PDB file of N, CA, C and O in Angstrom:
ATOM      1  N   MET A   1      -6.819  18.094  -5.634  1.00  0.00           N
ATOM      2  CA  MET A   1      -7.325  18.552  -6.902  1.00  0.00           C
ATOM      3  C   MET A   1      -6.444  17.953  -7.999  1.00  0.00           C
ATOM      4  O   MET A   1      -5.223  17.895  -7.856  1.00  0.00           O
ATOM      5  N   LYS A   2      -7.051  17.519  -9.066  1.00  0.00           N
ATOM      6  CA  LYS A   2      -6.305  16.964 -10.197  1.00  0.00           C
ATOM      7  C   LYS A   2      -6.232  17.980 -11.326  1.00  0.00           C
ATOM      8  O   LYS A   2      -7.199  18.683 -11.618  1.00  0.00           O
ATOM      9  N   ILE A   3      -5.050  18.042 -11.961  1.00  0.00           N
ATOM     10  CA  ILE A   3      -4.848  18.904 -13.118  1.00  0.00           C
ATOM     11  C   ILE A   3      -4.188  18.083 -14.216  1.00  0.00           C
ATOM     12  O   ILE A   3      -3.613  17.027 -13.950  1.00  0.00           O
ATOM     13  N   GLN A   4      -4.270  18.570 -15.446  1.00  0.00           N
ATOM     14  CA  GLN A   4      -3.584  17.891 -16.535  1.00  0.00           C
ATOM     15  C   GLN A   4      -2.091  18.151 -16.418  1.00  0.00           C
ATOM     16  O   GLN A   4      -1.667  19.227 -15.996  1.00  0.00           O
ATOM     17  N   ALA A   5      -1.301  17.159 -16.793  1.00  0.00           N
ATOM     18  CA  ALA A   5       0.157  17.261 -16.699  1.00  0.00           C
ATOM     19  C   ALA A   5       0.699  18.461 -17.467  1.00  0.00           C
ATOM     20  O   ALA A   5       1.703  19.049 -17.063  1.00  0.00           O
ATOM     21  N   VAL A   6       0.055  18.828 -18.558  1.00  0.00           N
ATOM     22  CA  VAL A   6       0.512  19.947 -19.370  1.00  0.00           C
ATOM     23  C   VAL A   6       0.425  21.276 -18.605  1.00  0.00           C
ATOM     24  O   VAL A   6       1.093  22.239 -18.983  1.00  0.00           O
ATOM     25  N   ASN A   7      -0.379  21.348 -17.544  1.00  0.00           N
ATOM     26  CA  ASN A   7      -0.551  22.578 -16.768  1.00  0.00           C
ATOM     27  C   ASN A   7       0.357  22.674 -15.546  1.00  0.00           C
ATOM     28  O   ASN A   7       0.266  23.641 -14.789  1.00  0.00           O
ATOM     29  N   ILE A   8       1.220  21.699 -15.343  1.00  0.00           N
ATOM     30  CA  ILE A   8       2.134  21.726 -14.196  1.00  0.00           C
ATOM     31  C   ILE A   8       3.219  22.769 -14.440  1.00  0.00           C
ATOM     32  O   ILE A   8       3.736  22.903 -15.550  1.00  0.00           O
ATOM     33  N   GLU A   9       3.558  23.510 -13.372  1.00  0.00           N
ATOM     34  CA  GLU A   9       4.578  24.554 -13.453  1.00  0.00           C
ATOM     35  C   GLU A   9       5.646  24.320 -12.398  1.00  0.00           C
ATOM     36  O   GLU A   9       5.430  23.576 -11.441  1.00  0.00           O
ATOM     37  N   SER A  10       6.792  24.952 -12.572  1.00  0.00           N
ATOM     38  CA  SER A  10       7.863  24.885 -11.567  1.00  0.00           C
ATOM     39  C   SER A  10       7.337  25.396 -10.239  1.00  0.00           C
ATOM     40  O   SER A  10       6.624  26.398 -10.189  1.00  0.00           O
ATOM     41  N   GLY A  11       7.694  24.703  -9.158  1.00  0.00           N
ATOM     42  CA  GLY A  11       7.261  25.091  -7.827  1.00  0.00           C
ATOM     43  C   GLY A  11       6.020  24.382  -7.357  1.00  0.00           C
ATOM     44  O   GLY A  11       5.751  24.359  -6.156  1.00  0.00           O
ATOM     45  N   ASP A  12       5.238  23.792  -8.274  1.00  0.00           N
ATOM     46  CA  ASP A  12       4.042  23.043  -7.880  1.00  0.00           C
ATOM     47  C   ASP A  12       4.448  21.811  -7.071  1.00  0.00           C
ATOM     48  O   ASP A  12       5.501  21.219  -7.304  1.00  0.00           O
ATOM     49  N   ARG A  13       3.608  21.444  -6.134  1.00  0.00           N
ATOM     50  CA  ARG A  13       3.821  20.219  -5.358  1.00  0.00           C
ATOM     51  C   ARG A  13       2.770  19.221  -5.810  1.00  0.00           C
ATOM     52  O   ARG A  13       1.569  19.467  -5.700  1.00  0.00           O
ATOM     53  N   ILE A  14       3.245  18.082  -6.324  1.00  0.00           N
ATOM     54  CA  ILE A  14       2.344  17.066  -6.855  1.00  0.00           C
ATOM     55  C   ILE A  14       2.513  15.770  -6.066  1.00  0.00           C
ATOM     56  O   ILE A  14       3.529  15.548  -5.407  1.00  0.00           O
ATOM     57  N   ILE A  15       1.498  14.931  -6.151  1.00  0.00           N
ATOM     58  CA  ILE A  15       1.582  13.609  -5.551  1.00  0.00           C
ATOM     59  C   ILE A  15       1.820  12.633  -6.695  1.00  0.00           C
ATOM     60  O   ILE A  15       1.002  12.522  -7.609  1.00  0.00           O
ATOM     61  N   ALA A  16       2.954  11.923  -6.638  1.00  0.00           N
ATOM     62  CA  ALA A  16       3.329  11.033  -7.740  1.00  0.00           C
ATOM     63  C   ALA A  16       4.047   9.805  -7.193  1.00  0.00           C
ATOM     64  O   ALA A  16       4.532   9.798  -6.062  1.00  0.00           O
ATOM     65  N   TYR A  17       4.101   8.782  -8.012  1.00  0.00           N
ATOM     66  CA  TYR A  17       4.811   7.559  -7.671  1.00  0.00           C
ATOM     67  C   TYR A  17       6.283   7.788  -7.977  1.00  0.00           C
ATOM     68  O   TYR A  17       6.665   7.928  -9.139  1.00  0.00           O
ATOM     69  N   CYS A  18       7.113   7.824  -6.932  1.00  0.00           N
ATOM     70  CA  CYS A  18       8.540   8.099  -7.081  1.00  0.00           C
ATOM     71  C   CYS A  18       9.291   7.323  -5.997  1.00  0.00           C
ATOM     72  O   CYS A  18       8.829   7.252  -4.859  1.00  0.00           O
ATOM     73  N   ASN A  19      10.418   6.754  -6.333  1.00  0.00           N
ATOM     74  CA  ASN A  19      11.199   5.954  -5.384  1.00  0.00           C
ATOM     75  C   ASN A  19      10.384   4.802  -4.806  1.00  0.00           C
ATOM     76  O   ASN A  19      10.471   4.503  -3.615  1.00  0.00           O
ATOM     77  N   ASN A  20       9.595   4.164  -5.657  1.00  0.00           N
ATOM     78  CA  ASN A  20       8.793   2.994  -5.287  1.00  0.00           C
ATOM     79  C   ASN A  20       7.680   3.273  -4.291  1.00  0.00           C
ATOM     80  O   ASN A  20       7.223   2.357  -3.608  1.00  0.00           O
ATOM     81  N   LYS A  21       7.232   4.531  -4.193  1.00  0.00           N
ATOM     82  CA  LYS A  21       6.090   4.830  -3.327  1.00  0.00           C
ATOM     83  C   LYS A  21       5.428   6.123  -3.775  1.00  0.00           C
ATOM     84  O   LYS A  21       6.035   6.947  -4.459  1.00  0.00           O
ATOM     85  N   MET A  22       4.167   6.288  -3.374  1.00  0.00           N
ATOM     86  CA  MET A  22       3.454   7.537  -3.646  1.00  0.00           C
ATOM     87  C   MET A  22       3.930   8.567  -2.640  1.00  0.00           C
ATOM     88  O   MET A  22       3.967   8.297  -1.440  1.00  0.00           O
ATOM     89  N   GLN A  23       4.292   9.742  -3.121  1.00  0.00           N
ATOM     90  CA  GLN A  23       4.763  10.791  -2.224  1.00  0.00           C
ATOM     91  C   GLN A  23       4.600  12.159  -2.856  1.00  0.00           C
ATOM     92  O   GLN A  23       4.352  12.285  -4.056  1.00  0.00           O
ATOM     93  N   ILE A  24       4.744  13.173  -2.033  1.00  0.00           N
ATOM     94  CA  ILE A  24       4.666  14.552  -2.507  1.00  0.00           C
ATOM     95  C   ILE A  24       6.020  14.929  -3.091  1.00  0.00           C
ATOM     96  O   ILE A  24       7.058  14.732  -2.458  1.00  0.00           O
ATOM     97  N   CYS A  25       5.999  15.466  -4.292  1.00  0.00           N
ATOM     98  CA  CYS A  25       7.212  15.904  -4.980  1.00  0.00           C
ATOM     99  C   CYS A  25       7.054  17.371  -5.363  1.00  0.00           C
ATOM    100  O   CYS A  25       5.976  17.801  -5.771  1.00  0.00           O
ATOM    101  N   THR A  26       8.126  18.128  -5.230  1.00  0.00           N
ATOM    102  CA  THR A  26       8.134  19.531  -5.631  1.00  0.00           C
ATOM    103  C   THR A  26       8.765  19.629  -7.017  1.00  0.00           C
ATOM    104  O   THR A  26       9.882  19.155  -7.226  1.00  0.00           O
ATOM    105  N   VAL A  27       8.060  20.237  -7.957  1.00  0.00           N
ATOM    106  CA  VAL A  27       8.556  20.347  -9.325  1.00  0.00           C
ATOM    107  C   VAL A  27       9.667  21.387  -9.373  1.00  0.00           C
ATOM    108  O   VAL A  27       9.452  22.563  -9.079  1.00  0.00           O
ATOM    109  N   LYS A  28      10.847  20.935  -9.747  1.00  0.00           N
ATOM    110  CA  LYS A  28      11.997  21.822  -9.882  1.00  0.00           C
ATOM    111  C   LYS A  28      11.902  22.584 -11.201  1.00  0.00           C
ATOM    112  O   LYS A  28      12.050  23.805 -11.240  1.00  0.00           O
ATOM    113  N   ARG A  29      11.651  21.839 -12.285  1.00  0.00           N
ATOM    114  CA  ARG A  29      11.472  22.475 -13.595  1.00  0.00           C
ATOM    115  C   ARG A  29      10.839  21.498 -14.566  1.00  0.00           C
ATOM    116  O   ARG A  29      10.898  20.283 -14.382  1.00  0.00           O
ATOM    117  N   VAL A  30      10.237  22.052 -15.598  1.00  0.00           N
ATOM    118  CA  VAL A  30       9.700  21.261 -16.692  1.00  0.00           C
ATOM    119  C   VAL A  30      10.836  21.116 -17.699  1.00  0.00           C
ATOM    120  O   VAL A  30      11.278  22.100 -18.292  1.00  0.00           O
ATOM    121  N   ILE A  31      11.303  19.891 -17.887  1.00  0.00           N
ATOM    122  CA  ILE A  31      12.473  19.665 -18.740  1.00  0.00           C
ATOM    123  C   ILE A  31      12.102  19.657 -20.216  1.00  0.00           C
ATOM    124  O   ILE A  31      12.728  20.342 -21.024  1.00  0.00           O
ATOM    125  N   ASP A  32      11.089  18.886 -20.562  1.00  0.00           N
ATOM    126  CA  ASP A  32      10.783  18.691 -21.975  1.00  0.00           C
ATOM    127  C   ASP A  32       9.287  18.551 -22.186  1.00  0.00           C
ATOM    128  O   ASP A  32       8.749  17.455 -22.032  1.00  0.00           O
ATOM    129  N   PRO A  33       8.604  19.626 -22.533  1.00  0.00           N
ATOM    130  CA  PRO A  33       7.166  19.537 -22.818  1.00  0.00           C
ATOM    131  C   PRO A  33       6.911  19.224 -24.297  1.00  0.00           C
ATOM    132  O   PRO A  33       6.328  20.038 -25.012  1.00  0.00           O
ATOM    133  N   ASP A  34       7.352  18.029 -24.760  1.00  0.00           N
ATOM    134  CA  ASP A  34       7.191  17.694 -26.178  1.00  0.00           C
ATOM    135  C   ASP A  34       5.740  17.350 -26.510  1.00  0.00           C
ATOM    136  O   ASP A  34       4.853  17.526 -25.675  1.00  0.00           O
ATOM    137  N   LEU A  35       5.502  16.871 -27.700  1.00  0.00           N
ATOM    138  CA  LEU A  35       4.140  16.648 -28.167  1.00  0.00           C
ATOM    139  C   LEU A  35       3.407  15.531 -27.432  1.00  0.00           C
ATOM    140  O   LEU A  35       2.190  15.613 -27.262  1.00  0.00           O
ATOM    141  N   ASN A  36       4.109  14.495 -26.994  1.00  0.00           N
ATOM    142  CA  ASN A  36       3.446  13.346 -26.384  1.00  0.00           C
ATOM    143  C   ASN A  36       3.576  13.272 -24.871  1.00  0.00           C
ATOM    144  O   ASN A  36       2.659  12.806 -24.194  1.00  0.00           O
ATOM    145  N   ASN A  37       4.689  13.719 -24.339  1.00  0.00           N
ATOM    146  CA  ASN A  37       4.970  13.567 -22.911  1.00  0.00           C
ATOM    147  C   ASN A  37       5.425  14.877 -22.277  1.00  0.00           C
ATOM    148  O   ASN A  37       5.898  15.791 -22.953  1.00  0.00           O
ATOM    149  N   ILE A  38       5.267  14.935 -20.967  1.00  0.00           N
ATOM    150  CA  ILE A  38       5.803  16.037 -20.163  1.00  0.00           C
ATOM    151  C   ILE A  38       6.860  15.420 -19.260  1.00  0.00           C
ATOM    152  O   ILE A  38       6.565  14.476 -18.527  1.00  0.00           O
ATOM    153  N   THR A  39       8.075  15.928 -19.297  1.00  0.00           N
ATOM    154  CA  THR A  39       9.145  15.424 -18.452  1.00  0.00           C
ATOM    155  C   THR A  39       9.456  16.478 -17.398  1.00  0.00           C
ATOM    156  O   THR A  39       9.714  17.638 -17.722  1.00  0.00           O
ATOM    157  N   LEU A  40       9.429  16.060 -16.119  1.00  0.00           N
ATOM    158  CA  LEU A  40       9.635  16.973 -14.999  1.00  0.00           C
ATOM    159  C   LEU A  40      10.844  16.560 -14.183  1.00  0.00           C
ATOM    160  O   LEU A  40      11.101  15.371 -13.998  1.00  0.00           O
ATOM    161  N   SER A  41      11.573  17.527 -13.701  1.00  0.00           N
ATOM    162  CA  SER A  41      12.604  17.294 -12.694  1.00  0.00           C
ATOM    163  C   SER A  41      11.981  17.681 -11.362  1.00  0.00           C
ATOM    164  O   SER A  41      11.462  18.788 -11.223  1.00  0.00           O
ATOM    165  N   VAL A  42      12.023  16.775 -10.373  1.00  0.00           N
ATOM    166  CA  VAL A  42      11.357  17.017  -9.095  1.00  0.00           C
ATOM    167  C   VAL A  42      12.284  16.713  -7.929  1.00  0.00           C
ATOM    168  O   VAL A  42      13.239  15.948  -8.057  1.00  0.00           O
ATOM    169  N   PHE A  43      11.981  17.334  -6.779  1.00  0.00           N
ATOM    170  CA  PHE A  43      12.608  16.994  -5.504  1.00  0.00           C
ATOM    171  C   PHE A  43      11.607  16.160  -4.727  1.00  0.00           C
ATOM    172  O   PHE A  43      10.399  16.373  -4.832  1.00  0.00           O
ATOM    173  N   THR A  44      12.106  15.210  -3.949  1.00  0.00           N
ATOM    174  CA  THR A  44      11.201  14.317  -3.231  1.00  0.00           C
ATOM    175  C   THR A  44      10.908  14.762  -1.807  1.00  0.00           C
ATOM    176  O   THR A  44      10.231  14.049  -1.067  1.00  0.00           O
ATOM    177  N   SER A  45      11.400  15.914  -1.416  1.00  0.00           N
ATOM    178  CA  SER A  45      11.032  16.465  -0.109  1.00  0.00           C
ATOM    179  C   SER A  45      10.880  17.966  -0.243  1.00  0.00           C
ATOM    180  O   SER A  45      11.216  18.545  -1.276  1.00  0.00           O
ATOM    181  N   GLU A  46      10.371  18.593   0.804  1.00  0.00           N
ATOM    182  CA  GLU A  46      10.116  20.030   0.751  1.00  0.00           C
ATOM    183  C   GLU A  46      11.401  20.835   0.639  1.00  0.00           C
ATOM    184  O   GLU A  46      11.436  21.859  -0.043  1.00  0.00           O
ATOM    185  N   SER A  47      12.456  20.378   1.304  1.00  0.00           N
ATOM    186  CA  SER A  47      13.728  21.079   1.280  1.00  0.00           C
ATOM    187  C   SER A  47      14.627  20.481   0.203  1.00  0.00           C
ATOM    188  O   SER A  47      14.923  19.287   0.243  1.00  0.00           O
ATOM    189  N   SER A  48      15.062  21.287  -0.753  1.00  0.00           N
ATOM    190  CA  SER A  48      15.919  20.769  -1.818  1.00  0.00           C
ATOM    191  C   SER A  48      17.297  20.380  -1.306  1.00  0.00           C
ATOM    192  O   SER A  48      17.988  19.592  -1.952  1.00  0.00           O
ATOM    193  N   ARG A  49      17.710  20.908  -0.169  1.00  0.00           N
ATOM    194  CA  ARG A  49      19.012  20.554   0.398  1.00  0.00           C
ATOM    195  C   ARG A  49      19.048  19.119   0.902  1.00  0.00           C
ATOM    196  O   ARG A  49      20.095  18.472   0.870  1.00  0.00           O
ATOM    197  N   ASN A  50      17.921  18.626   1.363  1.00  0.00           N
ATOM    198  CA  ASN A  50      17.859  17.288   1.937  1.00  0.00           C
ATOM    199  C   ASN A  50      17.223  16.286   0.994  1.00  0.00           C
ATOM    200  O   ASN A  50      16.822  15.205   1.426  1.00  0.00           O
ATOM    201  N   SER A  51      17.123  16.614  -0.267  1.00  0.00           N
ATOM    202  CA  SER A  51      16.355  15.794  -1.181  1.00  0.00           C
ATOM    203  C   SER A  51      17.145  15.436  -2.424  1.00  0.00           C
ATOM    204  O   SER A  51      18.032  16.172  -2.857  1.00  0.00           O
ATOM    205  N   LEU A  52      16.806  14.297  -2.981  1.00  0.00           N
ATOM    206  CA  LEU A  52      17.374  13.891  -4.251  1.00  0.00           C
ATOM    207  C   LEU A  52      16.489  14.383  -5.387  1.00  0.00           C
ATOM    208  O   LEU A  52      15.269  14.472  -5.244  1.00  0.00           O
ATOM    209  N   SER A  53      17.100  14.694  -6.492  1.00  0.00           N
ATOM    210  CA  SER A  53      16.347  15.107  -7.663  1.00  0.00           C
ATOM    211  C   SER A  53      15.997  13.869  -8.477  1.00  0.00           C
ATOM    212  O   SER A  53      16.835  12.985  -8.654  1.00  0.00           O
ATOM    213  N   ARG A  54      14.788  13.801  -8.964  1.00  0.00           N
ATOM    214  CA  ARG A  54      14.306  12.685  -9.776  1.00  0.00           C
ATOM    215  C   ARG A  54      13.647  13.236 -11.031  1.00  0.00           C
ATOM    216  O   ARG A  54      13.289  14.412 -11.090  1.00  0.00           O
ATOM    217  N   VAL A  55      13.491  12.384 -12.025  1.00  0.00           N
ATOM    218  CA  VAL A  55      12.817  12.757 -13.260  1.00  0.00           C
ATOM    219  C   VAL A  55      11.543  11.937 -13.374  1.00  0.00           C
ATOM    220  O   VAL A  55      11.573  10.715 -13.233  1.00  0.00           O
ATOM    221  N   LEU A  56      10.426  12.601 -13.628  1.00  0.00           N
ATOM    222  CA  LEU A  56       9.138  11.953 -13.832  1.00  0.00           C
ATOM    223  C   LEU A  56       8.629  12.286 -15.221  1.00  0.00           C
ATOM    224  O   LEU A  56       8.870  13.381 -15.730  1.00  0.00           O
ATOM    225  N   ARG A  57       7.929  11.351 -15.833  1.00  0.00           N
ATOM    226  CA  ARG A  57       7.381  11.582 -17.171  1.00  0.00           C
ATOM    227  C   ARG A  57       5.902  11.221 -17.162  1.00  0.00           C
ATOM    228  O   ARG A  57       5.509  10.166 -16.664  1.00  0.00           O
ATOM    229  N   PHE A  58       5.093  12.111 -17.718  1.00  0.00           N
ATOM    230  CA  PHE A  58       3.646  11.913 -17.819  1.00  0.00           C
ATOM    231  C   PHE A  58       3.209  12.140 -19.260  1.00  0.00           C
ATOM    232  O   PHE A  58       3.838  12.904 -19.993  1.00  0.00           O
ATOM    233  N   GLN A  59       2.138  11.478 -19.661  1.00  0.00           N
ATOM    234  CA  GLN A  59       1.515  11.824 -20.928  1.00  0.00           C
ATOM    235  C   GLN A  59       0.863  13.186 -20.749  1.00  0.00           C
ATOM    236  O   GLN A  59       0.414  13.518 -19.652  1.00  0.00           O
ATOM    237  N   ARG A  60       0.806  13.975 -21.813  1.00  0.00           N
ATOM    238  CA  ARG A  60       0.292  15.343 -21.727  1.00  0.00           C
ATOM    239  C   ARG A  60      -1.121  15.415 -21.158  1.00  0.00           C
ATOM    240  O   ARG A  60      -1.446  16.352 -20.428  1.00  0.00           O
ATOM    241  N   ASP A  61      -1.962  14.436 -21.485  1.00  0.00           N
ATOM    242  CA  ASP A  61      -3.345  14.482 -21.031  1.00  0.00           C
ATOM    243  C   ASP A  61      -3.578  13.744 -19.711  1.00  0.00           C
ATOM    244  O   ASP A  61      -4.721  13.608 -19.275  1.00  0.00           O
ATOM    245  N   ALA A  62      -2.507  13.268 -19.074  1.00  0.00           N
ATOM    246  CA  ALA A  62      -2.636  12.567 -17.795  1.00  0.00           C
ATOM    247  C   ALA A  62      -3.116  13.535 -16.715  1.00  0.00           C
ATOM    248  O   ALA A  62      -2.762  14.714 -16.719  1.00  0.00           O
ATOM    249  N   LEU A  63      -3.925  13.020 -15.792  1.00  0.00           N
ATOM    250  CA  LEU A  63      -4.352  13.815 -14.642  1.00  0.00           C
ATOM    251  C   LEU A  63      -3.402  13.546 -13.489  1.00  0.00           C
ATOM    252  O   LEU A  63      -3.130  12.395 -13.146  1.00  0.00           O
ATOM    253  N   VAL A  64      -2.900  14.620 -12.895  1.00  0.00           N
ATOM    254  CA  VAL A  64      -1.929  14.539 -11.810  1.00  0.00           C
ATOM    255  C   VAL A  64      -2.535  15.184 -10.571  1.00  0.00           C
ATOM    256  O   VAL A  64      -3.150  16.247 -10.654  1.00  0.00           O
ATOM    257  N   GLU A  65      -2.360  14.538  -9.425  1.00  0.00           N
ATOM    258  CA  GLU A  65      -2.881  15.075  -8.169  1.00  0.00           C
ATOM    259  C   GLU A  65      -1.996  16.234  -7.723  1.00  0.00           C
ATOM    260  O   GLU A  65      -0.804  16.057  -7.470  1.00  0.00           O
ATOM    261  N   LEU A  66      -2.588  17.411  -7.632  1.00  0.00           N
ATOM    262  CA  LEU A  66      -1.877  18.617  -7.217  1.00  0.00           C
ATOM    263  C   LEU A  66      -2.042  18.790  -5.718  1.00  0.00           C
ATOM    264  O   LEU A  66      -3.164  18.858  -5.217  1.00  0.00           O
ATOM    265  N   HIS A  67      -0.928  18.861  -4.998  1.00  0.00           N
ATOM    266  CA  HIS A  67      -0.969  19.059  -3.554  1.00  0.00           C
ATOM    267  C   HIS A  67      -1.032  20.546  -3.233  1.00  0.00           C
ATOM    268  O   HIS A  67      -1.875  20.974  -2.445  1.00  0.00           O
ATOM    269  N   THR A  68      -0.147  21.341  -3.837  1.00  0.00           N
ATOM    270  CA  THR A  68      -0.122  22.790  -3.629  1.00  0.00           C
ATOM    271  C   THR A  68       0.268  23.462  -4.936  1.00  0.00           C
ATOM    272  O   THR A  68       1.250  23.081  -5.573  1.00  0.00           O
ATOM    273  N   LYS A  69      -0.506  24.460  -5.327  1.00  0.00           N
ATOM    274  CA  LYS A  69      -0.213  25.229  -6.536  1.00  0.00           C
ATOM    275  C   LYS A  69       0.646  26.423  -6.173  1.00  0.00           C
ATOM    276  O   LYS A  69       0.360  27.121  -5.201  1.00  0.00           O
ATOM    277  N   VAL A  70       1.699  26.666  -6.946  1.00  0.00           N
ATOM    278  CA  VAL A  70       2.558  27.817  -6.719  1.00  0.00           C
ATOM    279  C   VAL A  70       1.825  29.088  -7.135  1.00  0.00           C
ATOM    280  O   VAL A  70       1.091  29.089  -8.124  1.00  0.00           O
ATOM    281  N   THR A  71       2.019  30.161  -6.389  1.00  0.00           N
ATOM    282  CA  THR A  71       1.449  31.457  -6.752  1.00  0.00           C
ATOM    283  C   THR A  71       2.592  32.457  -6.898  1.00  0.00           C
ATOM    284  O   THR A  71       3.651  32.259  -6.302  1.00  0.00           O
ATOM    285  N   PRO A  72       2.408  33.524  -7.670  1.00  0.00           N
ATOM    286  CA  PRO A  72       3.483  34.504  -7.846  1.00  0.00           C
ATOM    287  C   PRO A  72       3.969  35.090  -6.520  1.00  0.00           C
ATOM    288  O   PRO A  72       5.142  35.444  -6.410  1.00  0.00           O
ATOM    289  N   ALA A  73       3.114  35.202  -5.523  1.00  0.00           N
ATOM    290  CA  ALA A  73       3.511  35.733  -4.219  1.00  0.00           C
ATOM    291  C   ALA A  73       4.470  34.791  -3.493  1.00  0.00           C
ATOM    292  O   ALA A  73       5.247  35.231  -2.645  1.00  0.00           O
ATOM    293  N   ASP A  74       4.421  33.491  -3.821  1.00  0.00           N
ATOM    294  CA  ASP A  74       5.288  32.506  -3.174  1.00  0.00           C
ATOM    295  C   ASP A  74       6.698  32.526  -3.728  1.00  0.00           C
ATOM    296  O   ASP A  74       7.603  31.964  -3.112  1.00  0.00           O
ATOM    297  N   MET A  75       6.910  33.152  -4.867  1.00  0.00           N
ATOM    298  CA  MET A  75       8.225  33.121  -5.513  1.00  0.00           C
ATOM    299  C   MET A  75       9.137  34.190  -4.999  1.00  0.00           C
ATOM    300  O   MET A  75      10.280  34.294  -5.445  1.00  0.00           O
TER     301      MET A  75
END
C-alpha cells in the first residue's frame, strides 16, 4: 500500500532505497517535517541492535510504499 510521506509515523515499516538497494526500513522518528520535505531517521533491519541508522528525505507529496503500519497496540 502506498501512502504520502507526510503521513509516515514512527514505527512504520517502509520500502525505500537505502544503502544502494531497495529494502524495508523501520522509521525510528520523523526528524524534520518542514514545508517542502520530510526527513526520517530509519533502521535498515527489524532489530535496532543489529542495524545502522540512516536518514531518508522525501518530498511531502511523495508516495511511499508502506510495508507495515504501526498500531497503538504494537507500542
